[in-house]
C-alpha positions as CSV (number, residue, x, y, z in Angstrom):
1,M,12.4,22.0,32.5
2,H,14.8,19.3,31.3
3,M,12.3,15.6,31.2
4,S,14.5,12.4,32.6
5,R,15.3,9.7,30.1
6,Q,12.4,7.7,31.7
7,T,9.9,10.7,30.8
8,R,10.7,10.9,27.6
9,G,10.3,7.1,27.0
10,I,7.6,6.8,28.7
11,G,6.1,9.4,26.6
12,L,7.7,7.7,23.3
13,V,5.6,4.7,24.2
14,L,2.4,6.5,24.5
15,G,3.1,8.1,21.3
16,S,3.8,5.6,19.6
17,A,0.6,3.3,20.6
18,A,-1.5,6.2,19.2
19,S,0.7,6.5,16.1
20,N,0.0,2.6,15.9
21,Q,-3.8,3.1,16.2
22,T,-4.1,6.0,14.0
23,G,-2.6,4.5,11.7
24,A,-5.1,1.2,11.5
25,A,-7.9,3.7,11.5
26,L,-6.3,5.1,8.1
27,G,-6.1,1.9,6.7
28,A,-9.6,0.8,7.6
29,M,-10.8,4.0,5.5
30,A,-9.5,2.3,2.7
31,F,-11.1,-0.7,3.0
32,P,-14.2,0.0,0.9
33,T,-11.6,0.5,-1.6
34,L,-8.5,-1.7,-1.1
35,T,-10.3,-4.5,1.4
36,P,-8.4,-5.8,4.1
37,V,-6.5,-7.6,1.8
38,G,-5.6,-4.9,-0.3
39,V,-4.6,-2.7,2.8
40,V,-2.5,-5.8,4.7
41,A,-0.6,-6.5,0.8
42,V,0.1,-2.0,0.5
43,R,1.4,-2.2,3.5
44,Q,3.4,-4.9,4.4
45,I,5.4,-3.8,1.2
46,V,5.6,-0.2,2.4
47,T,6.7,-1.6,5.7
48,A,9.1,-4.1,4.3
49,V,10.8,-1.2,1.6
50,A,11.5,0.9,4.9
51,L,12.7,-1.7,6.7
52,M,15.8,-3.2,4.1
53,A,16.8,0.5,3.6
54,T,17.8,1.6,7.2
55,I,18.7,-2.1,8.6
56,R,20.0,-3.5,5.7
57,P,20.6,-6.6,7.2
58,R,22.8,-9.6,6.3
59,V,21.1,-12.2,3.9
60,R,23.9,-14.8,3.2
61,G,25.2,-17.1,6.0
62,L,22.5,-17.6,7.6
63,T,21.9,-21.2,8.6
64,R,18.9,-23.3,7.9
65,R,18.2,-22.8,12.2
66,Q,18.3,-19.3,11.8
67,W,15.9,-19.0,8.2
68,L,13.2,-21.0,10.4
69,P,11.9,-19.1,12.9
70,I,12.7,-15.9,10.7
71,I,10.1,-17.2,7.6
72,G,7.2,-17.9,10.7
73,L,7.8,-14.7,12.1
74,A,6.8,-13.8,8.4
75,V,3.8,-16.3,8.0
76,V,2.9,-14.5,11.8
77,F,3.3,-10.6,10.1
78,G,0.6,-11.6,7.7
79,V,-1.9,-13.8,9.0
80,M,-1.7,-11.3,11.8
81,N,-2.1,-8.3,10.5
82,L,-4.9,-10.0,8.5
83,G,-6.8,-11.0,10.7
84,L,-7.2,-7.8,12.5
85,Y,-8.2,-5.5,9.6
86,S,-10.1,-8.2,9.0
87,A,-12.0,-8.2,12.8
88,V,-11.5,-3.9,12.7
89,D,-13.7,-4.1,9.3
90,R,-16.5,-6.4,11.2
91,I,-16.3,-5.2,15.6
92,G,-14.7,-2.3,14.7
93,L,-11.2,-0.7,15.6
94,G,-11.7,-1.1,19.7
95,L,-13.0,-4.5,20.4
96,A,-10.7,-6.4,17.4
97,V,-7.4,-4.2,18.6
98,T,-9.3,-5.5,22.8
99,L,-9.7,-8.9,21.4
100,E,-5.9,-9.0,20.5
101,F,-4.5,-8.0,23.0
102,L,-5.6,-12.1,24.5
103,G,-2.5,-12.9,22.9
104,P,-0.2,-11.3,24.9
105,L,-2.2,-11.9,28.3
106,T,-2.4,-15.2,27.4
107,I,2.0,-15.8,27.5
108,A,1.7,-13.4,30.4
109,V,-0.6,-15.2,32.1
110,C,1.4,-18.5,31.4
111,G,4.3,-16.9,32.7
112,A,2.3,-14.9,35.6
113,R,2.3,-17.9,38.9
114,G,-0.3,-18.5,41.8
115,T,-3.1,-17.2,42.6
116,V,-1.9,-13.9,41.1
117,S,-2.0,-15.6,37.3
118,V,-5.4,-17.2,38.1
119,G,-6.9,-13.4,38.6
120,C,-5.9,-12.2,35.9
121,A,-7.6,-15.2,33.6
122,L,-10.5,-14.5,35.3
123,T,-10.1,-10.5,34.5
124,A,-9.8,-11.4,31.3
125,A,-12.3,-13.7,30.2
126,L,-14.8,-11.6,32.4
127,G,-13.6,-8.4,30.0
128,V,-14.0,-10.6,27.0
129,V,-18.0,-11.8,28.2
130,T,-18.5,-8.5,28.7
131,L,-17.2,-6.9,25.2
132,T,-18.6,-9.5,23.0
133,R,-22.0,-10.2,25.7
134,P,-22.2,-13.2,23.2
135,G,-26.1,-13.6,21.5
136,P,-28.1,-13.9,18.5
137,T,-27.2,-10.4,16.7
138,T,-22.9,-11.0,17.5
139,D,-20.9,-11.2,14.9
140,Y,-19.2,-14.4,15.8
141,V,-17.2,-14.3,12.5
142,G,-15.5,-10.7,13.6
143,I,-14.6,-12.1,16.9
144,G,-13.0,-15.7,15.3
145,F,-10.9,-12.7,12.9
146,A,-9.6,-10.9,16.3
147,L,-9.3,-13.9,17.6
148,I,-6.9,-15.1,15.0
149,A,-4.8,-11.8,15.3
150,A,-4.5,-13.0,18.5
151,L,-2.9,-16.7,18.3
152,S,-0.9,-15.1,15.8
153,W,0.1,-12.6,18.2
154,A,0.9,-15.2,21.1
155,C,2.9,-17.2,18.3
156,Y,4.9,-13.4,17.2
157,I,6.6,-13.5,20.8
158,L,7.3,-16.7,20.8
159,L,8.7,-16.9,17.6
160,N,10.0,-13.2,18.5
161,R,12.5,-14.3,21.3
162,S,13.7,-17.2,19.0
163,V,14.7,-14.9,16.4
164,G,16.1,-12.7,18.5
165,R,18.4,-15.1,20.3
166,L,19.3,-17.0,16.7
167,V,20.5,-13.8,15.0
168,P,21.9,-10.1,16.2
169,G,20.0,-7.5,16.2
170,V,16.8,-6.6,15.1
171,Q,18.1,-7.6,11.7
172,G,15.9,-10.9,12.4
173,S,12.5,-9.0,12.3
174,A,13.9,-7.2,8.5
175,L,14.3,-10.3,7.3
176,A,10.9,-11.6,8.4
177,G,9.9,-8.0,6.9
178,L,11.7,-9.0,3.6
179,V,9.8,-12.2,3.3
180,A,6.4,-11.1,4.0
181,A,6.9,-8.8,1.6
182,G,8.0,-11.4,-1.3
183,V,4.4,-13.1,0.4
184,W,2.4,-10.4,-0.3
185,M,3.6,-9.1,-4.0
186,P,2.0,-11.2,-5.8
187,I,-1.1,-10.7,-4.0
188,A,-0.6,-7.3,-4.1
189,I,-0.1,-6.9,-7.5
190,G,-3.0,-8.6,-8.7
191,W,-5.8,-7.5,-5.6
192,L,-4.0,-3.9,-6.9
193,L,-5.1,-4.7,-11.0
194,T,-9.2,-6.0,-9.6
195,H,-9.9,-3.9,-7.6
196,R,-8.8,-0.2,-9.2
197,P,-7.9,1.1,-6.5
198,T,-7.9,5.2,-6.0
199,V,-5.7,7.4,-5.5
200,T,-6.8,8.0,-2.0
201,A,-7.1,4.5,-0.3
202,L,-3.2,3.6,-1.8
203,V,-2.3,6.9,0.3
204,L,-5.0,5.8,3.4
205,A,-2.8,2.3,2.8
206,G,0.5,3.8,2.8
207,L,0.1,5.8,6.0
208,C,-1.4,3.4,7.6
209,G,2.2,1.2,6.9
210,V,4.5,4.5,8.0
211,L,2.0,5.5,11.4
212,S,1.3,1.3,12.3
213,S,4.9,0.0,11.0
214,I,7.8,2.4,11.2
215,V,7.2,4.9,13.1
216,P,6.3,2.2,16.0
217,Y,9.7,0.8,15.5
218,V,11.8,3.9,15.8
219,T,10.0,5.8,18.6
220,D,9.8,2.1,20.7
221,L,13.4,0.9,19.7
222,T,14.3,4.5,20.9
223,A,12.1,3.9,24.0
224,L,14.0,0.8,24.9
225,R,17.0,2.5,26.0
226,W,15.5,4.9,28.0
227,I,13.0,2.3,30.1
228,P,13.0,-1.5,30.8
229,A,11.5,-3.4,29.0
230,H,8.7,-4.5,31.5
231,L,8.2,-0.9,32.1
232,F,7.3,-0.8,28.9
233,G,5.2,-4.2,28.0
234,T,3.1,-2.6,30.6
235,L,2.5,0.4,28.5
236,T,2.2,-1.2,25.8
237,S,-2.1,-1.9,27.5
238,I,-2.7,1.3,26.6
239,N,-3.0,0.1,23.1
240,P,-7.2,-0.9,23.2
241,V,-7.5,2.4,24.9
242,W,-6.6,4.4,22.3
243,A,-8.1,1.8,19.8
244,A,-11.0,3.0,21.1
245,L,-10.5,6.6,21.3
246,I,-9.3,7.1,17.7
247,G,-12.5,4.6,16.8
248,V,-15.1,7.4,18.2
249,I,-12.7,10.0,16.7
250,V,-11.6,9.3,13.2
251,L,-14.0,6.3,11.9
252,G,-17.4,7.2,14.2
253,Q,-17.3,3.9,16.2
254,R,-19.3,4.3,19.3
255,L,-18.9,2.4,22.3
256,G,-21.2,1.6,24.5
257,G,-20.7,1.3,28.9
258,L,-20.2,-2.0,29.4
259,E,-17.9,-2.2,25.8
260,W,-15.9,0.3,27.2
261,I,-15.5,-1.8,30.9
262,G,-14.8,-5.3,29.0
263,I,-12.1,-3.2,27.6
264,G,-11.6,-1.8,30.4
265,L,-10.8,-5.4,32.4
266,I,-8.6,-6.5,29.6
267,V,-5.9,-3.7,30.1
268,V,-6.5,-4.2,33.6
269,S,-6.0,-7.6,33.6
270,N,-2.8,-7.4,30.8
271,A,-1.0,-4.9,33.0
272,A,-1.5,-6.8,36.3
273,A,-0.1,-9.7,34.4
274,L,3.4,-8.5,32.7
275,V,3.9,-7.0,36.2
276,A,3.3,-9.9,37.7
277,H,5.3,-12.1,34.8
278,R,8.0,-9.5,35.7
279,G,7.9,-10.0,39.4
280,A,8.1,-13.9,38.7
281,D,11.5,-13.7,36.8
282,A,13.4,-11.2,38.9
283,G,12.6,-14.0,41.5
284,D,14.7,-16.5,39.0
285,D,17.0,-14.4,38.2
286,H,18.2,-14.0,42.3
287,Q,17.6,-17.4,42.9
288,D,19.4,-17.9,40.0
289,D,22.3,-16.0,41.3
290,R,22.7,-17.0,44.5
291,R,23.5,-20.5,43.1
292,Q,26.5,-18.8,40.9
293,P,30.0,-18.5,42.4
294,Q,31.3,-15.1,43.3
295,G,32.1,-13.5,40.4
296,T,30.5,-15.3,37.1
297,G,27.4,-14.2,36.1
298,R,25.1,-15.8,33.2
299,L,25.4,-12.4,31.0
300,S,29.2,-13.0,31.1
301,E,28.8,-16.8,30.8
302,Q,26.9,-16.3,27.9
303,H,28.1,-13.9,26.2
304,P,31.7,-13.2,26.4
305,A,33.1,-10.1,24.8
306,G,34.4,-10.4,21.8
307,D,31.6,-12.4,20.0
308,G,28.4,-9.6,19.9
309,G,27.1,-11.0,23.0
310,D,26.4,-8.5,23.5
311,D,23.9,-8.0,20.6
312,R,22.0,-11.5,20.8
313,F,22.1,-10.8,25.0
314,E,19.6,-6.8,24.7
315,A,18.1,-8.8,21.0
316,E,16.6,-11.5,23.6
317,Q,16.0,-9.3,26.4
318,H,13.9,-6.3,24.6
319,S,12.8,-9.3,21.0
320,E,9.2,-9.8,22.8
321,H,8.8,-5.8,22.3
322,V,10.5,-5.5,18.8
323,P,7.9,-3.4,17.1
324,R,5.6,-5.8,15.4
325,Q,4.0,-5.1,11.9
326,T,0.3,-4.8,13.1
327,A,-2.3,-2.3,14.8
């Protein structure tokens, strides 16, 4: 039976999320030897090599205005991954990934309007309290690392939008990966020389880069050709659930009933905020179209044919959903 393009797109997004979290779990298995810093260093380099080999971005001709958000994106890559893996090392994969989702959730809530945004924010706050259950035994350092990753992800979304508008296609993300690898290369060399990693640990960190960066990059960009961006964003809310399940299966990190409830509350609030955000954007687009003269449109005005506008428009529409280099 022939599957529709949308069905295949949905399958790719769900498979991408599973690959992403499986890679994170494999990376966590290398923590005893490499520590989170070593895993992030190896992963950044593996990802950059793959991106440069497949995309081959043009370095020459970029202006200072284009380079600034690219460099910012490279910094965010490292902080986001290091914050997340440090959190995973202390509080587990499921809890760390769920708290990290507060970053895009904040962006979505700010884009939604009225009671929906308030309801999503309150639901997410309840989920955080249920998930972390603040008390004397709470690992506040681990939660802090996860919140740093969440803030970095929010910054990533905003910077990726800027890069998508200023640099054609996905070359901006590839260049950011190259800059990040340049920063992490000396860290990786120094770290590996002082920590004497095993071959197994290096393989696990390399697989982490493949499964959590390269596979999602390819599958997500393919999925975005088959399904709308808003559906893609909503489906990515499954990541915390995958993280919790894979944490149980691969790492043996058991979660209690309250923790599952907390994950569910944050996932639901994230999906609802994304849907509401999309609805608000659609309403704005409809009003803008009504104000424009017949026969004109924002796409044709902003990106006339022949100047590469289609690539820039596609990058702008999907820049928020370009696969990030994180678990």
